[in-house]
Predicted model as a PDB file, atoms N, CA, C, CB and O in Angstrom, pLDDT in the B-factor column:
MODEL        1                                                                  
ATOM      1  N   MET A   1     113.983 104.155  98.160  1.00 82.00           N  
ATOM      2  CA  MET A   1     114.431 105.524  98.037  1.00 82.00           C  
ATOM      3  C   MET A   1     113.532 106.257  97.034  1.00 82.00           C  
ATOM      4  CB  MET A   1     115.920 105.579  97.600  1.00 82.00           C  
ATOM      5  O   MET A   1     113.201 105.707  95.984  1.00 82.00           O  
ATOM      6  N   ALA A   2     113.143 107.476  97.348  1.00 93.00           N  
ATOM      7  CA  ALA A   2     112.257 108.262  96.494  1.00 93.00           C  
ATOM      8  C   ALA A   2     113.024 108.862  95.317  1.00 93.00           C  
ATOM      9  CB  ALA A   2     111.580 109.373  97.307  1.00 93.00           C  
ATOM     10  O   ALA A   2     114.204 109.195  95.427  1.00 93.00           O  
ATOM     11  N   THR A   3     112.330 108.989  94.197  1.00 97.00           N  
ATOM     12  CA  THR A   3     112.863 109.656  93.009  1.00 97.00           C  
ATOM     13  C   THR A   3     112.148 110.999  92.876  1.00 97.00           C  
ATOM     14  CB  THR A   3     112.674 108.773  91.711  1.00 97.00           C  
ATOM     15  O   THR A   3     110.926 111.040  92.730  1.00 97.00           O  
ATOM     16  N   GLU A   4     112.900 112.091  92.925  1.00 97.00           N  
ATOM     17  CA  GLU A   4     112.304 113.410  92.775  1.00 97.00           C  
ATOM     18  C   GLU A   4     111.878 113.639  91.331  1.00 97.00           C  
ATOM     19  CB  GLU A   4     113.286 114.500  93.222  1.00 97.00           C  
ATOM     20  O   GLU A   4     112.572 113.236  90.398  1.00 97.00           O  
ATOM     21  N   ILE A   5     110.740 114.284  91.156  1.00 97.00           N  
ATOM     22  CA  ILE A   5     110.270 114.694  89.837  1.00 97.00           C  
ATOM     23  C   ILE A   5     110.518 116.195  89.753  1.00 97.00           C  
ATOM     24  CB  ILE A   5     108.735 114.329  89.605  1.00 97.00           C  
ATOM     25  O   ILE A   5     109.866 116.985  90.437  1.00 97.00           O  
ATOM     26  N   LEU A   6     111.464 116.576  88.907  1.00 96.00           N  
ATOM     27  CA  LEU A   6     111.851 117.969  88.762  1.00 96.00           C  
ATOM     28  C   LEU A   6     111.222 118.572  87.518  1.00 96.00           C  
ATOM     29  CB  LEU A   6     113.370 118.100  88.705  1.00 96.00           C  
ATOM     30  O   LEU A   6     111.050 117.890  86.508  1.00 96.00           O  
ATOM     31  N   LEU A   7     110.878 119.850  87.592  1.00 96.00           N  
ATOM     32  CA  LEU A   7     110.403 120.547  86.401  1.00 96.00           C  
ATOM     33  C   LEU A   7     111.575 120.646  85.440  1.00 96.00           C  
ATOM     34  CB  LEU A   7     109.821 121.968  86.748  1.00 96.00           C  
ATOM     35  O   LEU A   7     112.588 121.265  85.766  1.00 96.00           O  
ATOM     36  N   PRO A   8     111.455 120.040  84.250  1.00 93.00           N  
ATOM     37  CA  PRO A   8     112.594 119.982  83.326  1.00 93.00           C  
ATOM     38  C   PRO A   8     112.794 121.279  82.540  1.00 93.00           C  
ATOM     39  CB  PRO A   8     112.409 118.832  82.358  1.00 93.00           C  
ATOM     40  O   PRO A   8     111.880 122.095  82.414  1.00 93.00           O  
ATOM     41  N   LYS A   9     113.978 121.445  82.029  1.00 86.00           N  
ATOM     42  CA  LYS A   9     114.278 122.568  81.143  1.00 86.00           C  
ATOM     43  C   LYS A   9     113.789 122.174  79.749  1.00 86.00           C  
ATOM     44  CB  LYS A   9     115.829 122.922  81.142  1.00 86.00           C  
ATOM     45  O   LYS A   9     114.264 121.193  79.175  1.00 86.00           O  
ATOM     46  N   LEU A  10     112.843 122.938  79.210  1.00 80.00           N  
ATOM     47  CA  LEU A  10     112.215 122.601  77.936  1.00 80.00           C  
ATOM     48  C   LEU A  10     112.942 123.196  76.735  1.00 80.00           C  
ATOM     49  CB  LEU A  10     110.788 123.068  77.936  1.00 80.00           C  
ATOM     50  O   LEU A  10     112.718 122.773  75.600  1.00 80.00           O  
ATOM     51  N   GLY A  11     113.797 124.158  76.976  1.00 77.00           N  
ATOM     52  CA  GLY A  11     114.529 124.791  75.883  1.00 77.00           C  
ATOM     53  C   GLY A  11     115.644 125.644  76.442  1.00 77.00           C  
ATOM     54  O   GLY A  11     115.730 125.869  77.650  1.00 77.00           O  
ATOM     55  N   PHE A  12     116.488 126.111  75.561  1.00 81.00           N  
ATOM     56  CA  PHE A  12     117.667 126.870  75.961  1.00 81.00           C  
ATOM     57  C   PHE A  12     117.318 128.093  76.800  1.00 81.00           C  
ATOM     58  CB  PHE A  12     118.440 127.298  74.741  1.00 81.00           C  
ATOM     59  O   PHE A  12     117.984 128.369  77.798  1.00 81.00           O  
ATOM     60  N   SER A  13     116.281 128.827  76.407  1.00 80.00           N  
ATOM     61  CA  SER A  13     115.948 130.075  77.094  1.00 80.00           C  
ATOM     62  C   SER A  13     114.784 129.945  78.075  1.00 80.00           C  
ATOM     63  CB  SER A  13     115.622 131.130  76.082  1.00 80.00           C  
ATOM     64  O   SER A  13     114.326 130.950  78.618  1.00 80.00           O  
ATOM     65  N   VAL A  14     114.303 128.734  78.311  1.00 81.00           N  
ATOM     66  CA  VAL A  14     113.157 128.525  79.195  1.00 81.00           C  
ATOM     67  C   VAL A  14     113.639 128.387  80.640  1.00 81.00           C  
ATOM     68  CB  VAL A  14     112.349 127.268  78.766  1.00 81.00           C  
ATOM     69  O   VAL A  14     114.427 127.498  80.964  1.00 81.00           O  
ATOM     70  N   ASN A  15     113.149 129.286  81.501  1.00 91.00           N  
ATOM     71  CA  ASN A  15     113.528 129.249  82.909  1.00 91.00           C  
ATOM     72  C   ASN A  15     112.368 128.876  83.824  1.00 91.00           C  
ATOM     73  CB  ASN A  15     114.083 130.584  83.322  1.00 91.00           C  
ATOM     74  O   ASN A  15     112.566 128.609  85.010  1.00 91.00           O  
ATOM     75  N   GLU A  16     111.153 128.857  83.268  1.00 93.00           N  
ATOM     76  CA  GLU A  16     109.970 128.479  84.031  1.00 93.00           C  
ATOM     77  C   GLU A  16     108.921 127.941  83.062  1.00 93.00           C  
ATOM     78  CB  GLU A  16     109.413 129.691  84.849  1.00 93.00           C  
ATOM     79  O   GLU A  16     108.980 128.176  81.855  1.00 93.00           O  
ATOM     80  N   ALA A  17     107.957 127.208  83.630  1.00 94.00           N  
ATOM     81  CA  ALA A  17     106.883 126.658  82.808  1.00 94.00           C  
ATOM     82  C   ALA A  17     105.637 126.493  83.666  1.00 94.00           C  
ATOM     83  CB  ALA A  17     107.300 125.300  82.175  1.00 94.00           C  
ATOM     84  O   ALA A  17     105.713 126.398  84.891  1.00 94.00           O  
ATOM     85  N   LEU A  18     104.486 126.462  82.994  1.00 96.00           N  
ATOM     86  CA  LEU A  18     103.206 126.254  83.653  1.00 96.00           C  
ATOM     87  C   LEU A  18     102.928 124.763  83.732  1.00 96.00           C  
ATOM     88  CB  LEU A  18     102.067 126.991  82.906  1.00 96.00           C  
ATOM     89  O   LEU A  18     102.910 124.080  82.708  1.00 96.00           O  
ATOM     90  N   LEU A  19     102.711 124.254  84.932  1.00 97.00           N  
ATOM     91  CA  LEU A  19     102.290 122.868  85.132  1.00 97.00           C  
ATOM     92  C   LEU A  19     100.793 122.846  84.852  1.00 97.00           C  
ATOM     93  CB  LEU A  19     102.633 122.336  86.600  1.00 97.00           C  
ATOM     94  O   LEU A  19      99.993 123.177  85.728  1.00 97.00           O  
ATOM     95  N   THR A  20     100.408 122.458  83.635  1.00 97.00           N  
ATOM     96  CA  THR A  20      99.004 122.581  83.230  1.00 97.00           C  
ATOM     97  C   THR A  20      98.108 121.534  83.873  1.00 97.00           C  
ATOM     98  CB  THR A  20      98.892 122.480  81.733  1.00 97.00           C  
ATOM     99  O   THR A  20      96.988 121.841  84.281  1.00 97.00           O  
ATOM    100  N   GLU A  21      98.594 120.292  83.965  1.00 97.00           N  
ATOM    101  CA  GLU A  21      97.782 119.263  84.624  1.00 97.00           C  
ATOM    102  C   GLU A  21      98.601 118.029  84.951  1.00 97.00           C  
ATOM    103  CB  GLU A  21      96.601 118.877  83.746  1.00 97.00           C  
ATOM    104  O   GLU A  21      99.543 117.671  84.244  1.00 97.00           O  
ATOM    105  N   TRP A  22      98.215 117.395  86.037  1.00 98.00           N  
ATOM    106  CA  TRP A  22      98.726 116.072  86.357  1.00 98.00           C  
ATOM    107  C   TRP A  22      97.831 115.085  85.627  1.00 98.00           C  
ATOM    108  CB  TRP A  22      98.754 115.803  87.918  1.00 98.00           C  
ATOM    109  O   TRP A  22      96.606 115.184  85.708  1.00 98.00           O  
ATOM    110  N   LEU A  23      98.419 114.146  84.924  1.00 98.00           N  
ATOM    111  CA  LEU A  23      97.654 113.157  84.163  1.00 98.00           C  
ATOM    112  C   LEU A  23      97.498 111.845  84.922  1.00 98.00           C  
ATOM    113  CB  LEU A  23      98.323 112.897  82.826  1.00 98.00           C  
ATOM    114  O   LEU A  23      96.851 110.912  84.448  1.00 98.00           O  
ATOM    115  N   VAL A  24      98.098 111.790  86.101  1.00 97.00           N  
ATOM    116  CA  VAL A  24      98.013 110.634  86.988  1.00 97.00           C  
ATOM    117  C   VAL A  24      97.611 111.164  88.366  1.00 97.00           C  
ATOM    118  CB  VAL A  24      99.385 109.830  87.044  1.00 97.00           C  
ATOM    119  O   VAL A  24      98.100 112.209  88.794  1.00 97.00           O  
ATOM    120  N   ALA A  25      96.739 110.460  89.048  1.00 98.00           N  
ATOM    121  CA  ALA A  25      96.264 110.892  90.364  1.00 98.00           C  
ATOM    122  C   ALA A  25      97.320 110.681  91.442  1.00 98.00           C  
ATOM    123  CB  ALA A  25      94.989 110.144  90.736  1.00 98.00           C  
ATOM    124  O   ALA A  25      98.138 109.765  91.359  1.00 98.00           O  
ATOM    125  N   ASP A  26      97.287 111.536  92.445  1.00 98.00           N  
ATOM    126  CA  ASP A  26      98.156 111.390  93.603  1.00 98.00           C  
ATOM    127  C   ASP A  26      97.910 110.018  94.232  1.00 98.00           C  
ATOM    128  CB  ASP A  26      97.910 112.534  94.638  1.00 98.00           C  
ATOM    129  O   ASP A  26      96.762 109.635  94.455  1.00 98.00           O  
ATOM    130  N   GLY A  27      98.971 109.286  94.514  1.00 98.00           N  
ATOM    131  CA  GLY A  27      98.851 107.961  95.117  1.00 98.00           C  
ATOM    132  C   GLY A  27      98.771 106.822  94.117  1.00 98.00           C  
ATOM    133  O   GLY A  27      98.760 105.654  94.507  1.00 98.00           O  
ATOM    134  N   ALA A  28      98.716 107.148  92.833  1.00 98.00           N  
ATOM    135  CA  ALA A  28      98.640 106.113  91.796  1.00 98.00           C  
ATOM    136  C   ALA A  28     100.010 105.481  91.569  1.00 98.00           C  
ATOM    137  CB  ALA A  28      98.101 106.705  90.475  1.00 98.00           C  
ATOM    138  O   ALA A  28     101.043 106.127  91.745  1.00 98.00           O  
ATOM    139  N   THR A  29     100.002 104.216  91.180  1.00 98.00           N  
ATOM    140  CA  THR A  29     101.232 103.510  90.844  1.00 98.00           C  
ATOM    141  C   THR A  29     101.524 103.735  89.368  1.00 98.00           C  
ATOM    142  CB  THR A  29     101.122 101.986  91.169  1.00 98.00           C  
ATOM    143  O   THR A  29     100.643 103.587  88.523  1.00 98.00           O  
ATOM    144  N   VAL A  30     102.775 104.097  89.063  1.00 97.00           N  
ATOM    145  CA  VAL A  30     103.174 104.350  87.672  1.00 97.00           C  
ATOM    146  C   VAL A  30     104.418 103.541  87.343  1.00 97.00           C  
ATOM    147  CB  VAL A  30     103.431 105.864  87.431  1.00 97.00           C  
ATOM    148  O   VAL A  30     105.160 103.108  88.226  1.00 97.00           O  
ATOM    149  N   SER A  31     104.620 103.353  86.059  1.00 98.00           N  
ATOM    150  CA  SER A  31     105.810 102.682  85.551  1.00 98.00           C  
ATOM    151  C   SER A  31     106.671 103.689  84.809  1.00 98.00           C  
ATOM    152  CB  SER A  31     105.433 101.496  84.630  1.00 98.00           C  
ATOM    153  O   SER A  31     106.167 104.673  84.267  1.00 98.00           O  
ATOM    154  N   LYS A  32     107.958 103.440  84.787  1.00 97.00           N  
ATOM    155  CA  LYS A  32     108.871 104.310  84.059  1.00 97.00           C  
ATOM    156  C   LYS A  32     108.372 104.437  82.618  1.00 97.00           C  
ATOM    157  CB  LYS A  32     110.337 103.756  84.103  1.00 97.00           C  
ATOM    158  O   LYS A  32     108.068 103.439  81.965  1.00 97.00           O  
ATOM    159  N   GLY A  33     108.290 105.696  82.129  1.00 97.00           N  
ATOM    160  CA  GLY A  33     107.828 105.945  80.773  1.00 97.00           C  
ATOM    161  C   GLY A  33     106.358 106.322  80.668  1.00 97.00           C  
ATOM    162  O   GLY A  33     105.931 106.833  79.633  1.00 97.00           O  
ATOM    163  N   ASP A  34     105.564 106.081  81.727  1.00 98.00           N  
ATOM    164  CA  ASP A  34     104.161 106.518  81.726  1.00 98.00           C  
ATOM    165  C   ASP A  34     104.128 108.044  81.698  1.00 98.00           C  
ATOM    166  CB  ASP A  34     103.388 105.965  82.979  1.00 98.00           C  
ATOM    167  O   ASP A  34     104.998 108.691  82.281  1.00 98.00           O  
ATOM    168  N   ILE A  35     103.140 108.621  81.030  1.00 98.00           N  
ATOM    169  CA  ILE A  35     102.982 110.075  81.000  1.00 98.00           C  
ATOM    170  C   ILE A  35     102.422 110.529  82.347  1.00 98.00           C  
ATOM    171  CB  ILE A  35     102.046 110.521  79.822  1.00 98.00           C  
ATOM    172  O   ILE A  35     101.366 110.062  82.774  1.00 98.00           O  
ATOM    173  N   LEU A  36     103.143 111.456  83.023  1.00 97.00           N  
ATOM    174  CA  LEU A  36     102.741 111.926  84.349  1.00 97.00           C  
ATOM    175  C   LEU A  36     102.002 113.251  84.339  1.00 97.00           C  
ATOM    176  CB  LEU A  36     103.938 112.050  85.215  1.00 97.00           C  
ATOM    177  O   LEU A  36     100.986 113.409  85.016  1.00 97.00           O  
ATOM    178  N   TYR A  37     102.517 114.209  83.565  1.00 98.00           N  
ATOM    179  CA  TYR A  37     101.952 115.553  83.611  1.00 98.00           C  
ATOM    180  C   TYR A  37     102.238 116.304  82.322  1.00 98.00           C  
ATOM    181  CB  TYR A  37     102.505 116.328  84.806  1.00 98.00           C  
ATOM    182  O   TYR A  37     103.047 115.874  81.500  1.00 98.00           O  
ATOM    183  N   ALA A  38     101.551 117.451  82.160  1.00 97.00           N  
ATOM    184  CA  ALA A  38     101.745 118.294  80.988  1.00 97.00           C  
ATOM    185  C   ALA A  38     102.268 119.658  81.426  1.00 97.00           C  
ATOM    186  CB  ALA A  38     100.426 118.444  80.187  1.00 97.00           C  
ATOM    187  O   ALA A  38     101.841 120.209  82.440  1.00 97.00           O  
ATOM    188  N   LEU A  39     103.199 120.185  80.642  1.00 95.00           N  
ATOM    189  CA  LEU A  39     103.808 121.492  80.878  1.00 95.00           C  
ATOM    190  C   LEU A  39     103.583 122.389  79.680  1.00 95.00           C  
ATOM    191  CB  LEU A  39     105.311 121.355  81.170  1.00 95.00           C  
ATOM    192  O   LEU A  39     103.555 121.925  78.540  1.00 95.00           O  
ATOM    193  N   GLU A  40     103.422 123.669  79.942  1.00 93.00           N  
ATOM    194  CA  GLU A  40     103.299 124.645  78.867  1.00 93.00           C  
ATOM    195  C   GLU A  40     104.347 125.735  79.072  1.00 93.00           C  
ATOM    196  CB  GLU A  40     101.863 125.251  78.820  1.00 93.00           C  
ATOM    197  O   GLU A  40     104.442 126.335  80.143  1.00 93.00           O  
ATOM    198  N   SER A  41     105.125 125.976  78.029  1.00 84.00           N  
ATOM    199  CA  SER A  41     106.076 127.082  78.042  1.00 84.00           C  
ATOM    200  C   SER A  41     105.626 128.087  77.002  1.00 84.00           C  
ATOM    201  CB  SER A  41     107.537 126.594  77.765  1.00 84.00           C  
ATOM    202  O   SER A  41     104.549 127.938  76.425  1.00 84.00           O  
ATOM    203  N   GLU A  42     106.426 129.099  76.756  1.00 80.00           N  
ATOM    204  CA  GLU A  42     106.062 130.126  75.776  1.00 80.00           C  
ATOM    205  C   GLU A  42     105.833 129.544  74.384  1.00 80.00           C  
ATOM    206  CB  GLU A  42     107.144 131.187  75.711  1.00 80.00           C  
ATOM    207  O   GLU A  42     105.020 130.062  73.619  1.00 80.00           O  
ATOM    208  N   LYS A  43     106.548 128.469  74.056  1.00 78.00           N  
ATOM    209  CA  LYS A  43     106.530 127.969  72.685  1.00 78.00           C  
ATOM    210  C   LYS A  43     105.839 126.622  72.490  1.00 78.00           C  
ATOM    211  CB  LYS A  43     107.912 127.863  72.198  1.00 78.00           C  
ATOM    212  O   LYS A  43     105.539 126.255  71.354  1.00 78.00           O  
ATOM    213  N   SER A  44     105.580 125.880  73.556  1.00 84.00           N  
ATOM    214  CA  SER A  44     105.045 124.535  73.342  1.00 84.00           C  
ATOM    215  C   SER A  44     104.335 123.983  74.574  1.00 84.00           C  
ATOM    216  CB  SER A  44     106.158 123.597  72.939  1.00 84.00           C  
ATOM    217  O   SER A  44     104.449 124.520  75.676  1.00 84.00           O  
ATOM    218  N   VAL A  45     103.598 122.891  74.353  1.00 90.00           N  
ATOM    219  CA  VAL A  45     103.020 122.086  75.425  1.00 90.00           C  
ATOM    220  C   VAL A  45     103.645 120.707  75.297  1.00 90.00           C  
ATOM    221  CB  VAL A  45     101.431 122.027  75.345  1.00 90.00           C  
ATOM    222  O   VAL A  45     103.678 120.136  74.207  1.00 90.00           O  
ATOM    223  N   GLN A  46     104.141 120.172  76.402  1.00 93.00           N  
ATOM    224  CA  GLN A  46     104.780 118.861  76.360  1.00 93.00           C  
ATOM    225  C   GLN A  46     104.247 117.981  77.481  1.00 93.00           C  
ATOM    226  CB  GLN A  46     106.311 118.996  76.465  1.00 93.00           C  
ATOM    227  O   GLN A  46     103.943 118.454  78.576  1.00 93.00           O  
ATOM    228  N   GLU A  47     104.140 116.692  77.183  1.00 96.00           N  
ATOM    229  CA  GLU A  47     103.793 115.698  78.192  1.00 96.00           C  
ATOM    230  C   GLU A  47     105.092 115.059  78.659  1.00 96.00           C  
ATOM    231  CB  GLU A  47     102.788 114.620  77.630  1.00 96.00           C  
ATOM    232  O   GLU A  47     105.951 114.703  77.852  1.00 96.00           O  
ATOM    233  N   ILE A  48     105.222 114.921  79.971  1.00 96.00           N  
ATOM    234  CA  ILE A  48     106.471 114.450  80.565  1.00 96.00           C  
ATOM    235  C   ILE A  48     106.272 113.055  81.157  1.00 96.00           C  
ATOM    236  CB  ILE A  48     106.968 115.437  81.654  1.00 96.00           C  
ATOM    237  O   ILE A  48     105.272 112.780  81.821  1.00 96.00           O  
ATOM    238  N   GLU A  49     107.249 112.181  80.899  1.00 97.00           N  
ATOM    239  CA  GLU A  49     107.188 110.787  81.336  1.00 97.00           C  
ATOM    240  C   GLU A  49     107.764 110.605  82.739  1.00 97.00           C  
ATOM    241  CB  GLU A  49     107.935 109.896  80.351  1.00 97.00           C  
ATOM    242  O   GLU A  49     108.570 111.406  83.212  1.00 97.00           O  
ATOM    243  N   ALA A  50     107.327 109.536  83.380  1.00 97.00           N  
ATOM    244  CA  ALA A  50     107.857 109.152  84.685  1.00 97.00           C  
ATOM    245  C   ALA A  50     109.311 108.700  84.531  1.00 97.00           C  
ATOM    246  CB  ALA A  50     106.994 108.025  85.324  1.00 97.00           C  
ATOM    247  O   ALA A  50     109.619 107.913  83.637  1.00 97.00           O  
ATOM    248  N   PRO A  51     110.212 109.191  85.397  1.00 96.00           N  
ATOM    249  CA  PRO A  51     111.612 108.804  85.306  1.00 96.00           C  
ATOM    250  C   PRO A  51     111.911 107.433  85.925  1.00 96.00           C  
ATOM    251  CB  PRO A  51     112.458 109.847  85.971  1.00 96.00           C  
ATOM    252  O   PRO A  51     113.002 106.893  85.739  1.00 96.00           O  
ATOM    253  N   ALA A  52     110.936 106.868  86.665  1.00 97.00           N  
ATOM    254  CA  ALA A  52     111.150 105.586  87.349  1.00 97.00           C  
ATOM    255  C   ALA A  52     109.790 104.985  87.707  1.00 97.00           C  
ATOM    256  CB  ALA A  52     112.033 105.770  88.635  1.00 97.00           C  
ATOM    257  O   ALA A  52     108.755 105.630  87.542  1.00 97.00           O  
ATOM    258  N   ASP A  53     109.802 103.756  88.194  1.00 98.00           N  
ATOM    259  CA  ASP A  53     108.594 103.112  88.714  1.00 98.00           C  
ATOM    260  C   ASP A  53     108.335 103.632  90.120  1.00 98.00           C  
ATOM    261  CB  ASP A  53     108.733 101.554  88.711  1.00 98.00           C  
ATOM    262  O   ASP A  53     109.269 104.013  90.826  1.00 98.00           O  
ATOM    263  N   GLY A  54     107.067 103.648  90.531  1.00 98.00           N  
ATOM    264  CA  GLY A  54     106.767 104.013  91.914  1.00 98.00           C  
ATOM    265  C   GLY A  54     105.349 104.499  92.091  1.00 98.00           C  
ATOM    266  O   GLY A  54     104.527 104.426  91.177  1.00 98.00           O  
ATOM    267  N   THR A  55     105.075 104.996  93.283  1.00 98.00           N  
ATOM    268  CA  THR A  55     103.784 105.580  93.633  1.00 98.00           C  
ATOM    269  C   THR A  55     103.948 107.090  93.635  1.00 98.00           C  
ATOM    270  CB  THR A  55     103.269 105.060  95.023  1.00 98.00           C  
ATOM    271  O   THR A  55     104.838 107.624  94.298  1.00 98.00           O  
ATOM    272  N   LEU A  56     103.084 107.781  92.888  1.00 98.00           N  
ATOM    273  CA  LEU A  56     103.195 109.226  92.738  1.00 98.00           C  
ATOM    274  C   LEU A  56     102.738 109.963  93.985  1.00 98.00           C  
ATOM    275  CB  LEU A  56     102.389 109.688  91.546  1.00 98.00           C  
ATOM    276  O   LEU A  56     101.667 109.694  94.530  1.00 98.00           O  
ATOM    277  N   ARG A  57     103.565 110.891  94.422  1.00 98.00           N  
ATOM    278  CA  ARG A  57     103.212 111.828  95.485  1.00 98.00           C  
ATOM    279  C   ARG A  57     103.337 113.220  94.885  1.00 98.00           C  
ATOM    280  CB  ARG A  57     104.133 111.653  96.767  1.00 98.00           C  
ATOM    281  O   ARG A  57     104.445 113.673  94.596  1.00 98.00           O  
ATOM    282  N   ILE A  58     102.216 113.902  94.695  1.00 98.00           N  
ATOM    283  CA  ILE A  58     102.210 115.243  94.118  1.00 98.00           C  
ATOM    284  C   ILE A  58     102.584 116.258  95.190  1.00 98.00           C  
ATOM    285  CB  ILE A  58     100.826 115.579  93.505  1.00 98.00           C  
ATOM    286  O   ILE A  58     102.004 116.267  96.276  1.00 98.00           O  
ATOM    287  N   ILE A  59     103.555 117.110  94.879  1.00 98.00           N  
ATOM    288  CA  ILE A  59     103.998 118.153  95.811  1.00 98.00           C  
ATOM    289  C   ILE A  59     103.479 119.522  95.378  1.00 98.00           C  
ATOM    290  CB  ILE A  59     105.538 118.174  95.905  1.00 98.00           C  
ATOM    291  O   ILE A  59     103.035 120.307  96.216  1.00 98.00           O  
ATOM    292  N   LYS A  60     103.530 119.818  94.072  1.00 98.00           N  
ATOM    293  CA  LYS A  60     103.083 121.112  93.551  1.00 98.00           C  
ATOM    294  C   LYS A  60     101.811 120.923  92.724  1.00 98.00           C  
ATOM    295  CB  LYS A  60     104.198 121.780  92.694  1.00 98.00           C  
ATOM    296  O   LYS A  60     101.697 119.974  91.949  1.00 98.00           O  
ATOM    297  N   GLU A  61     100.876 121.825  92.899  1.00 97.00           N  
ATOM    298  CA  GLU A  61      99.592 121.735  92.224  1.00 97.00           C  
ATOM    299  C   GLU A  61      99.658 122.228  90.783  1.00 97.00           C  
ATOM    300  CB  GLU A  61      98.556 122.521  92.985  1.00 97.00           C  
ATOM    301  O   GLU A  61     100.485 123.075  90.444  1.00 97.00           O  
ATOM    302  N   ALA A  62      98.787 121.694  89.947  1.00 98.00           N  
ATOM    303  CA  ALA A  62      98.653 122.137  88.562  1.00 98.00           C  
ATOM    304  C   ALA A  62      98.028 123.531  88.534  1.00 98.00           C  
ATOM    305  CB  ALA A  62      97.796 121.132  87.738  1.00 98.00           C  
ATOM    306  O   ALA A  62      97.354 123.952  89.473  1.00 98.00           O  
ATOM    307  N   GLY A  63      98.276 124.234  87.422  1.00 97.00           N  
ATOM    308  CA  GLY A  63      97.722 125.565  87.260  1.00 97.00           C  
ATOM    309  C   GLY A  63      98.643 126.675  87.718  1.00 97.00           C  
ATOM    310  O   GLY A  63      98.272 127.847  87.662  1.00 97.00           O  
ATOM    311  N   GLU A  64      99.833 126.328  88.168  1.00 97.00           N  
ATOM    312  CA  GLU A  64     100.818 127.302  88.645  1.00 97.00           C  
ATOM    313  C   GLU A  64     102.068 127.238  87.780  1.00 97.00           C  
ATOM    314  CB  GLU A  64     101.175 127.046  90.131  1.00 97.00           C  
ATOM    315  O   GLU A  64     102.345 126.222  87.142  1.00 97.00           O  
ATOM    316  N   THR A  65     102.815 128.328  87.765  1.00 96.00           N  
ATOM    317  CA  THR A  65     104.089 128.401  87.051  1.00 96.00           C  
ATOM    318  C   THR A  65     105.217 128.178  88.046  1.00 96.00           C  
ATOM    319  CB  THR A  65     104.253 129.771  86.321  1.00 96.00           C  
ATOM    320  O   THR A  65     105.234 128.766  89.127  1.00 96.00           O  
ATOM    321  N   TYR A  66     106.166 127.314  87.665  1.00 97.00           N  
ATOM    322  CA  TYR A  66     107.294 126.980  88.531  1.00 97.00           C  
ATOM    323  C   TYR A  66     108.600 127.143  87.774  1.00 97.00           C  
ATOM    324  CB  TYR A  66     107.165 125.547  89.071  1.00 97.00           C  
ATOM    325  O   TYR A  66     108.645 127.040  86.548  1.00 97.00           O  
ATOM    326  N   ASP A  67     109.662 127.400  88.527  1.00 96.00           N  
ATOM    327  CA  ASP A  67     111.002 127.515  87.946  1.00 96.00           C  
ATOM    328  C   ASP A  67     111.537 126.141  87.566  1.00 96.00           C  
ATOM    329  CB  ASP A  67     111.965 128.209  88.929  1.00 96.00           C  
ATOM    330  O   ASP A  67     111.207 125.135  88.195  1.00 96.00           O  
ATOM    331  N   VAL A  68     112.367 126.114  86.530  1.00 94.00           N  
ATOM    332  CA  VAL A  68     113.069 124.892  86.139  1.00 94.00           C  
ATOM    333  C   VAL A  68     113.841 124.373  87.354  1.00 94.00           C  
ATOM    334  CB  VAL A  68     114.034 125.150  84.922  1.00 94.00           C  
ATOM    335  O   VAL A  68     114.492 125.144  88.059  1.00 94.00           O  
ATOM    336  N   GLY A  69     113.762 123.066  87.590  1.00 96.00           N  
ATOM    337  CA  GLY A  69     114.474 122.442  88.708  1.00 96.00           C  
ATOM    338  C   GLY A  69     113.647 122.324  89.976  1.00 96.00           C  
ATOM    339  O   GLY A  69     114.087 121.693  90.937  1.00 96.00           O  
ATOM    340  N   THR A  70     112.444 122.922  90.003  1.00 98.00           N  
ATOM    341  CA  THR A  70     111.568 122.809  91.175  1.00 98.00           C  
ATOM    342  C   THR A  70     111.101 121.369  91.323  1.00 98.00           C  
ATOM    343  CB  THR A  70     110.349 123.766  91.058  1.00 98.00           C  
ATOM    344  O   THR A  70     110.727 120.733  90.337  1.00 98.00           O  
ATOM    345  N   VAL A  71     111.120 120.850  92.547  1.00 98.00           N  
ATOM    346  CA  VAL A  71     110.591 119.516  92.815  1.00 98.00           C  
ATOM    347  C   VAL A  71     109.070 119.630  92.849  1.00 98.00           C  
ATOM    348  CB  VAL A  71     111.157 118.924  94.165  1.00 98.00           C  
ATOM    349  O   VAL A  71     108.502 120.269  93.734  1.00 98.00           O  
ATOM    350  N   ILE A  72     108.418 118.997  91.867  1.00 98.00           N  
ATOM    351  CA  ILE A  72     106.956 119.092  91.784  1.00 98.00           C  
ATOM    352  C   ILE A  72     106.254 117.821  92.268  1.00 98.00           C  
ATOM    353  CB  ILE A  72     106.540 119.388  90.354  1.00 98.00           C  
ATOM    354  O   ILE A  72     105.041 117.810  92.474  1.00 98.00           O  
ATOM    355  N   GLY A  73     107.023 116.771  92.442  1.00 98.00           N  
ATOM    356  CA  GLY A  73     106.470 115.514  92.927  1.00 98.00           C  
ATOM    357  C   GLY A  73     107.581 114.533  93.208  1.00 98.00           C  
ATOM    358  O   GLY A  73     108.762 114.843  93.049  1.00 98.00           O  
ATOM    359  N   GLU A  74     107.188 113.338  93.630  1.00 98.00           N  
ATOM    360  CA  GLU A  74     108.177 112.282  93.827  1.00 98.00           C  
ATOM    361  C   GLU A  74     107.519 110.927  93.627  1.00 98.00           C  
ATOM    362  CB  GLU A  74     108.815 112.375  95.233  1.00 98.00           C  
ATOM    363  O   GLU A  74     106.306 110.769  93.762  1.00 98.00           O  
ATOM    364  N   LEU A  75     108.349 109.970  93.304  1.00 98.00           N  
ATOM    365  CA  LEU A  75     107.912 108.581  93.174  1.00 98.00           C  
ATOM    366  C   LEU A  75     108.525 107.812  94.326  1.00 98.00           C  
ATOM    367  CB  LEU A  75     108.323 107.962  91.787  1.00 98.00           C  
ATOM    368  O   LEU A  75     109.744 107.793  94.499  1.00 98.00           O  
ATOM    369  N   ILE A  76     107.666 107.177  95.112  1.00 96.00           N  
ATOM    370  CA  ILE A  76     108.154 106.436  96.278  1.00 96.00           C  
ATOM    371  C   ILE A  76     107.825 104.967  96.159  1.00 96.00           C  
ATOM    372  CB  ILE A  76     107.559 106.999  97.563  1.00 96.00           C  
ATOM    373  O   ILE A  76     108.159 104.186  97.050  1.00 96.00           O  
TER     374      ILE A  76                                                      
ENDMDL                                                                          
END                                                                             
């Protein structure tokens, strides 16, 4: 079963964030806790960890701004 990678809420008033870069290539195998991507909001840049083990499938490209809760990838 696939695990969706959702754009997380970075703060109380944050409703969207810029997906600055994927730090793992599409199709790469990752372990839970590995750093997957970086996000930038108005106040900070954060690196986000993999929520589970699996093979990364990138759905949304880096360099774009997405709403909190958007599915940006999945681990299969």
